[in-house]
C-alpha positions in Angstrom: -5.7 -35.9 18.6 -6.0 -32.5 20.4 -2.8 -30.7 21.0 -3.0 -28.9 24.3 -1.2 -25.7 25.1 0.7 -25.2 28.4 -2.1 -23.3 30.1 -4.5 -26.1 29.1 -2.7 -28.9 31.1 -5.4 -29.2 33.8 -8.0 -29.5 31.0 -5.9 -32.1 29.2 -5.8 -34.2 32.4 -9.6 -34.2 32.8 -10.4 -34.9 29.1 -7.7 -37.6 29.1 -9.3 -39.3 32.1 -12.7 -39.3 30.4 -11.2 -40.8 27.3 -9.4 -43.5 29.4 -12.7 -44.5 31.0 -14.4 -44.8 27.6 -11.4 -46.8 26.3 -11.7 -49.2 29.3 -15.4 -49.6 28.7 -14.8 -50.4 25.0 -12.5 -53.2 26.1 -14.8 -54.5 28.8 -18.5 -54.7 27.8 -19.6 -55.3 31.4 -18.1 -52.0 32.6 -20.5 -49.0 32.7 -18.6 -45.7 33.0 -21.3 -43.5 31.4 -22.0 -41.4 34.5 -18.4 -41.0 35.5 -17.3 -40.0 31.9 -20.3 -37.6 31.7 -19.3 -35.9 35.0 -15.8 -35.4 33.7 -17.1 -34.0 30.4 -19.2 -31.4 32.4 -16.1 -30.5 34.5 -14.0 -30.2 31.4 -16.6 -28.0 29.6 -16.7 -25.7 32.7 -13.0 -25.4 32.8 -12.7 -24.7 29.1 -15.3 -21.9 29.5 -13.4 -20.4 32.4 -9.9 -20.6 30.7 -11.1 -18.9 27.5 -13.1 -16.2 29.3 -9.9 -14.9 30.9 -7.2 -15.3 28.3 -4.2 -13.1 28.8 -2.6 -11.5 25.7 0.2 -14.0 25.9 -2.2 -16.9 26.0 -4.0 -15.4 23.0 -0.6 -15.5 21.2 -0.4 -19.2 21.9 -3.9 -19.8 20.6 -3.3 -17.7 17.5 -0.2 -19.8 16.8 -1.8 -23.2 17.5 -0.7 -25.6 14.7 -4.1 -27.1 14.3 -5.9 -23.8 13.5 -7.4 -23.7 10.0 -4.9 -22.0 7.7 -5.2 -20.1 4.5 -5.4 -23.1 2.2 -8.2 -24.5 4.4 -10.3 -21.3 4.2 -9.8 -21.2 0.4 -10.9 -24.8 0.0 -14.0 -24.3 2.2 -15.1 -20.8 1.2 -14.2 -20.4 -2.5 -15.2 -22.2 -5.7 -13.4 -22.3 -9.0 -10.1 -21.4 -7.3 -7.4 -21.0 -9.9 -4.0 -20.4 -8.3 -1.7 -17.9 -10.0 2.0 -18.3 -9.4 5.2 -16.2 -9.6 6.2 -12.6 -9.5 7.3 -12.5 -13.1 10.8 -11.5 -11.9 12.5 -14.1 -9.7 10.4 -17.0 -8.5 7.2 -18.3 -7.0 7.1 -17.9 -3.2 5.1 -20.8 -1.7 4.6 -18.8 1.6 2.0 -16.7 -0.4 -0.8 -18.3 -2.2 -3.4 -16.5 -4.3 -5.5 -16.7 -7.4 -8.9 -16.2 -9.0 -12.0 -17.6 -7.3 -15.6 -17.1 -6.6 -17.1 -16.3 -3.3 -20.8 -17.0 -3.2 -20.8 -16.7 -6.9 -18.9 -13.4 -7.0 -15.6 -13.3 -8.9 -12.8 -12.3 -6.5 -9.1 -12.4 -6.1 -8.0 -14.2 -2.9 -4.5 -13.9 -1.5 -3.0 -15.2 1.8 -0.1 -16.4 3.8 0.1 -20.2 4.1 2.1 -21.7 7.0 1.7 -25.4 6.1 0.3 -28.2 8.3 3.1 -30.7 8.7 6.9 -30.6 8.7 7.3 -31.0 4.9 4.7 -28.4 4.0 5.9 -25.9 6.7 9.4 -26.0 5.3 8.0 -25.7 1.7 5.9 -22.7 2.8 8.7 -21.2 4.9 6.3 -21.2 7.9 4.3 -18.5 6.2 7.1 -16.0 6.2 7.1 -14.4 2.7 10.2 -13.4 0.7 10.2 -10.4 -1.7 8.8 -12.5 -4.5 5.8 -13.3 -2.4 4.9 -9.7 -1.9 5.6 -9.0 -5.6 3.3 -11.8 -6.5 0.6 -10.3 -4.2 1.2 -6.9 -5.8 0.7 -8.4 -9.3 -2.5 -10.1 -8.3 -3.9 -7.0 -6.7 -3.1 -5.0 -9.8 -4.9 -7.7 -11.9 -7.9 -7.6 -9.7 -8.0 -3.8 -10.0 -7.9 -3.9 -13.7 -10.8 -6.4 -13.9 -12.9 -4.9 -11.1 -12.7 -7.9 -8.8 -12.8 -7.5 -5.0 -9.6 -8.6 -3.2 -9.8 -10.8 -0.1 -6.6 -11.3 1.9 -6.1 -13.9 4.6 -3.3 -12.9 7.0 -1.3 -15.4 9.0 2.4 -14.7 9.3 4.9 -14.1 12.0 6.4 -11.5 9.7 8.3 -11.2 6.5 11.3 -13.5 6.1 14.5 -11.7 7.4 17.0 -13.8 5.6 20.1 -12.5 3.7 18.7 -13.5 0.3 15.4 -11.8 1.0 17.2 -8.6 2.0 19.4 -8.7 -1.1 16.3 -9.0 -3.3 14.7 -5.9 -1.8 12.4 -7.2 1.0 11.5 -3.8 2.4 10.9 -2.3 -1.1 8.6 -5.2 -2.0 6.6 -4.8 1.2 6.3 -1.1 0.6 5.1 -1.7 -3.0 2.5 -4.1 -1.9 1.2 -1.7 0.8 1.2 1.1 -1.9 -0.8 -1.1 -4.2 -3.4 -1.8 -1.4 -4.0 1.9 -1.3 -4.3 2.4 -5.0 -6.7 -0.2 -6.3 -10.3 0.9 -6.9 -12.0 -2.3 -5.8 -13.2 -3.5 -2.4 -10.2 -4.8 -0.3 -11.0 -6.9 2.7 -8.5 -8.5 5.1 -9.1 -11.1 7.7 -6.4 -11.9 10.2 -6.9 -15.6 10.8 -3.9 -16.3 13.1 -0.9 -14.1 13.4 -0.5 -10.6 11.9 3.2 -9.9 12.2 4.8 -6.5 11.4 5.1 -5.2 7.8 4.6 -8.7 6.5 1.0 -8.4 7.6 0.5 -4.7 6.8 1.3 -5.4 3.1 -1.9 -7.5 2.9 -4.0 -5.7 5.5 -4.0 -2.1 4.3 -7.6 -2.7 3.5 -11.0 -1.0 3.5 -12.1 -3.4 6.2 -9.9 -5.4 8.6 -11.5 -8.2 10.5 -9.7 -10.3 13.2 -10.7 -13.7 14.5 -11.4 -13.4 18.3 -8.1 -15.0 19.4 -5.9 -13.7 16.6 -3.1 -11.2 17.1 -1.7 -8.2 15.1 1.4 -6.3 16.2 4.5 -4.5 15.0 6.7 -7.1 16.5 6.4 -10.5 18.2 6.3 -10.4 22.0 9.5 -12.4 22.1 11.2 -9.9 19.8 9.9 -7.0 21.8 11.1 -8.5 25.1 14.6 -9.2 23.6 14.9 -5.5 22.5 13.5 -3.8 25.6 14.6 -6.1 28.4 17.3 -8.2 26.6 15.3 -11.2 27.8 12.9 -13.1 25.5 11.4 -14.7 28.6 9.6 -11.4 29.4 7.3 -12.1 26.4 4.3 -12.1 28.7 4.9 -8.5 29.8 5.7 -7.5 26.2 2.4 -9.1 25.0 0.5 -6.9 27.5 2.3 -3.7 26.4 1.9 -4.3 22.7 -1.9 -4.3 22.9 -2.0 -6.9 20.1 -5.3 -8.6 20.8 -8.4 -8.2 18.6 -10.2 -6.6 21.5 -7.5 -3.9 22.0 -7.2 -3.2 18.3 -10.9 -2.8 17.9 -10.8 -0.2 20.6 -7.9 1.6 18.9 -9.6 1.5 15.5 -7.0 -0.7 13.8 -9.5 -3.5 13.2 -13.1 -3.0 12.2 -14.7 -6.3 13.2 -14.0 -9.2 15.6 -15.1 -12.6 14.4 -16.2 -14.9 17.2 -14.4 -18.3 17.5 -15.8 -21.5 18.8 -15.2 -22.1 22.5 -11.6 -23.3 22.9 -10.4 -21.6 19.7 -10.8 -22.1 16.0 -8.7 -25.3 16.1 -11.4 -27.1 18.1 -14.1 -26.6 15.5 -13.0 -25.7 12.0 -16.5 -25.7 10.6 -17.9 -23.1 13.0 -14.8 -20.9 12.6 -14.9 -21.0 8.8 -18.6 -20.4 8.8 -18.2 -17.3 11.0 -15.4 -15.9 8.7 -17.7 -16.6 5.6 -20.5 -14.6 7.2 -18.3 -11.6 8.0 -16.7 -11.6 4.5 -20.2 -11.6 2.9 -21.3 -8.7 5.1 -18.2 -6.7 4.3 -18.5 -7.3 0.6 -22.1 -6.2 0.6 -21.2 -3.1 2.5 -18.3 -2.1 0.2 -20.1 -3.2 -3.0 -22.2 -0.1 -2.9 -19.2 2.2 -3.1 -17.6 3.5 -6.3 -13.9 3.1 -7.1 -12.9 6.6 -6.0 -15.0 6.2 -2.8 -13.2 3.0 -2.0 -9.8 4.5 -2.4 -10.7 7.6 -0.3 -12.3 5.4 2.4 -9.2 3.3 2.6 -6.8 6.2 2.8 -8.9 7.9 5.4 -9.0 4.8 7.5 -5.3 4.7 7.9 -4.7 8.4 8.1 -7.1 8.4 11.1 -5.3 5.7 12.9 -4.2 6.9 16.3 -7.1 9.2 16.9 -9.1 6.5 18.6 -8.5 5.0 22.0 -5.8 7.4 23.0 -7.3 7.8 26.5 -7.5 4.1 27.1 
């Protein structure tokens, strides 16, 4: 069953009426509602096209957070073969908010790492809603180091509201763990590709996305703070999140203009949650292209390319 967002309520009514007509027809074989249902389908398709052609930054936030979007585990299952999960930071524990391991992408050995939010109440609690603790970032650092030693490309799938801000996480060195993961991203001499598949929140995302190539799904977001958090700080009112979303320039389109992201991956009409297969196929094609591009570079060139990319941030789009 489709979960509709607040701005999709008119669309929900039309699609609901079409489904009601079809349900009535199934119960009454003498009733012919084909024409009426088809007319509603056309109207719904036109409304869907219009809604998604004019999404505001805040509405993009809602789409990026949609619970039915494919998550990290879904991409790994669909895109990678021989996936062998590796667990633990060899220090404290295994953080289920971060999953990663050895795999093959189109036959090429790779290391895949990502944030996993979960898809129901039990798994979301187990995965801490994709908000990693220090041990999650230390696990990622360990896996990136392993990939560097064995010459395997690293692919990261980012989908987190941010690193977990709990007391225990802070006591175990949350900021240090994020900094070490970011440092490791800059050090490894293998291709590093990051795809933001939903939310890219603050340092929790940067620790995985300090990559040679950063791609974002069309309706994903990437920002230093959530719109709600920004509004609470600037205006002391979380309800001003719409204004904050505009000011943060957190959409894929804004960030492409600013040079923060390199590629925008198109989503199916209505968002990735409406057609998983098309969304996953689009991500697969972009990862393949980026791996082919980076595969021609030597380790020293990859490190230099990555460092230059981030040192040059801020030099593009300043007049926008």
